[in-house]
C-alpha positions in Angstrom: 0.0 0.0 0.0 1.2 3.5 -0.7 2.5 5.5 2.2 -0.1 8.2 3.5 0.3 11.6 2.0 2.0 14.1 4.2 0.0 16.9 5.5 0.2 20.1 3.5 1.8 22.7 5.9 0.3 25.4 3.7 -3.3 24.3 4.0 -5.8 26.5 5.7 -6.5 25.5 9.3 -9.6 23.3 9.7 -12.7 25.3 10.9 -13.4 24.6 14.6 -16.3 22.3 15.2 -19.4 24.3 16.7 -21.5 22.7 19.3 -25.2 21.9 18.5 -27.8 23.7 20.6 -28.0 21.2 23.5 -30.6 21.0 26.2 -28.3 22.8 28.5 -28.0 25.6 26.0 -31.8 25.8 25.9 -31.6 26.4 29.7 -29.1 29.2 29.5 -31.7 32.0 29.3 -30.6 35.7 29.0 -31.6 37.6 32.1 -33.7 40.7 32.6 -30.9 43.3 33.0 -29.0 41.9 30.1 -32.0 42.3 27.9 -32.6 45.8 29.1 -28.9 46.8 28.2 -29.5 45.3 24.8 -32.5 47.4 24.2 -30.8 50.5 25.4 -28.1 49.9 22.8 -30.6 49.4 20.1 -32.4 52.5 21.0 -29.1 54.5 20.6 -28.5 52.7 17.2 -31.9 53.8 16.0 -31.7 57.3 17.5 -29.5 58.8 14.7 -31.5 57.6 11.6 -34.6 58.7 13.5 -33.2 62.3 13.9 -32.1 62.3 10.3 -35.7 61.4 9.1 -37.1 64.1 11.3 -34.7 66.7 9.8 -35.5 65.6 6.2 -39.2 66.2 6.9 -38.6 69.5 8.5 -38.9 68.4 12.2 -37.0 71.4 13.6 -39.2 73.9 12.0 -42.3 72.0 12.8 -41.4 71.7 16.6 -40.5 75.4 16.6 -43.9 76.3 15.1 -45.7 74.1 17.5 -44.0 75.7 20.5 -44.8 79.1 19.3 -48.3 78.2 18.6 -48.7 76.5 21.9 -47.5 79.7 23.7 -49.9 81.8 21.7 -52.8 79.5 22.5 -52.4 79.5 26.2 -56.0 79.5 27.7 -57.5 78.6 24.3 -57.9 74.8 24.1 -59.3 74.9 20.6 -56.2 76.9 19.4 -54.0 74.4 21.3 -55.6 71.5 19.6 -55.3 73.2 16.1 -51.6 73.7 16.7 -51.2 69.9 17.6 -53.1 68.9 14.7 -51.1 71.1 12.4 -47.8 69.5 13.7 -49.1 65.9 13.3 -50.4 66.6 9.8 -47.0 67.9 8.8 -44.8 65.3 10.5 -47.0 62.1 10.1 -44.9 60.8 7.1 -41.8 61.0 9.3 -43.5 59.4 12.0 -44.7 56.6 9.8 -41.3 56.1 8.4 -39.6 55.9 11.8 -42.1 53.3 12.9 -41.5 51.2 9.8 -37.8 51.4 10.3 -38.1 50.2 13.9 -40.3 47.3 13.0 -38.1 46.1 10.3 -35.0 46.6 12.3 -36.1 44.2 15.0 -37.8 41.7 12.8 -35.2 41.4 10.0 -32.3 41.3 12.5 -34.0 38.8 14.8 -34.9 36.4 12.0 -31.6 36.8 10.2 -28.6 34.4 10.7 -27.5 36.7 13.5 -30.8 35.9 15.4 -30.6 39.2 17.2 -30.3 43.1 16.7 -27.1 44.9 17.1 -27.7 45.4 20.8 -28.3 41.6 21.3 -25.1 41.0 19.5 -23.1 43.2 21.6 -24.4 41.5 24.8 -23.9 38.0 23.3 -27.7 37.0 23.3 -29.9 35.6 20.6 -33.6 35.0 20.0 -34.7 31.4 19.1 -37.7 29.3 19.1 -38.4 26.9 21.8 -36.1 24.2 20.2 -33.2 26.8 20.0 -33.8 27.2 16.3 -33.7 30.5 14.3 -37.2 32.0 14.0 -38.9 33.0 10.6 -39.5 36.5 9.7 -43.3 36.4 10.2 -42.7 35.2 13.9 -40.2 38.0 14.4 -42.7 40.3 13.1 -45.4 39.0 15.3 -43.0 39.1 18.3 -42.5 42.7 17.7 -46.2 43.5 17.7 -46.8 41.3 20.7 -44.5 43.7 22.5 -47.4 46.3 22.3 -49.4 43.9 24.6 -46.4 43.6 27.0 -46.2 47.5 27.1 -50.0 48.3 27.5 -50.3 46.4 30.6 -48.1 48.9 32.5 -45.0 47.1 31.1 -45.7 44.1 33.2 -45.2 41.9 30.1 -41.6 42.9 30.0 -41.0 42.6 33.7 -42.3 39.0 33.4 -38.7 38.1 32.1 -37.4 38.7 35.7 -39.6 36.0 37.3 -40.8 33.5 34.7 -39.1 30.1 34.6 -37.6 30.6 31.1 -37.2 34.2 31.6 -39.8 34.9 28.9 -41.8 38.1 28.4 -45.4 38.1 27.6 -44.5 38.7 23.9 -42.1 35.6 24.1 -44.9 33.3 25.5 -47.4 34.6 22.8 -44.9 33.7 19.9 -43.1 30.6 21.5 -39.7 32.3 21.6 -36.7 32.4 23.9 -33.8 34.6 24.3 -30.7 32.7 25.2 -27.1 33.5 25.9 -24.5 33.0 23.3 -24.3 34.4 19.7 -25.9 32.4 16.8 -22.5 31.9 15.3 -21.3 30.1 18.3 -23.6 27.2 17.5 -24.1 24.8 14.6 -27.2 25.6 12.6 -30.0 23.0 13.2 -32.7 22.0 10.6 -36.1 23.2 11.2 -38.5 20.5 12.4 -41.0 19.2 9.8 -44.0 21.4 9.5 -42.2 24.1 11.6 -40.6 26.1 8.8 -41.7 29.7 8.6 -44.2 29.0 11.5 -45.8 31.7 13.4 -47.7 31.0 16.6 -49.3 34.3 18.0 
């Protein structure tokens, strides 16, 4: 038999083997304050484009006009309401664009291969389904809008992360999602379960 070929010293090093998402990893839930910190970072990330959008639509002039109209309308509720209506009629395209940008930022990032926003990446956490798999865009979108329910009950839906067994907020429970420690690129991708592709349970 011919002797085995010598190893090529110039070959690229083999990629390290990544662990699968194990049962232990599914129990490594991201804590409340870590998630709060990630959200604060995301708010900072979104702040600059929000300010640029407002300026593009004349936000500074609209705010100055609203302030002056409010001063002139002191003691006159009808004039005050008219001033506010004028402001919102001027700025509604900017407000709509800012809302759409925020929705897409969270939904696209959390359903991407990153499985998280820039804030979550910085804190080393990711969004998954209950099996530790990447979620679909429809589910990420539903998770975003489910946060409205978490917010309107005096924020209790968010505070639930602090005491629920799997550190889930109300929006996580509605959409069957988890927020786990560890970035997505630290784990080997797993195949979606049959019938679970692009699923959305909300």
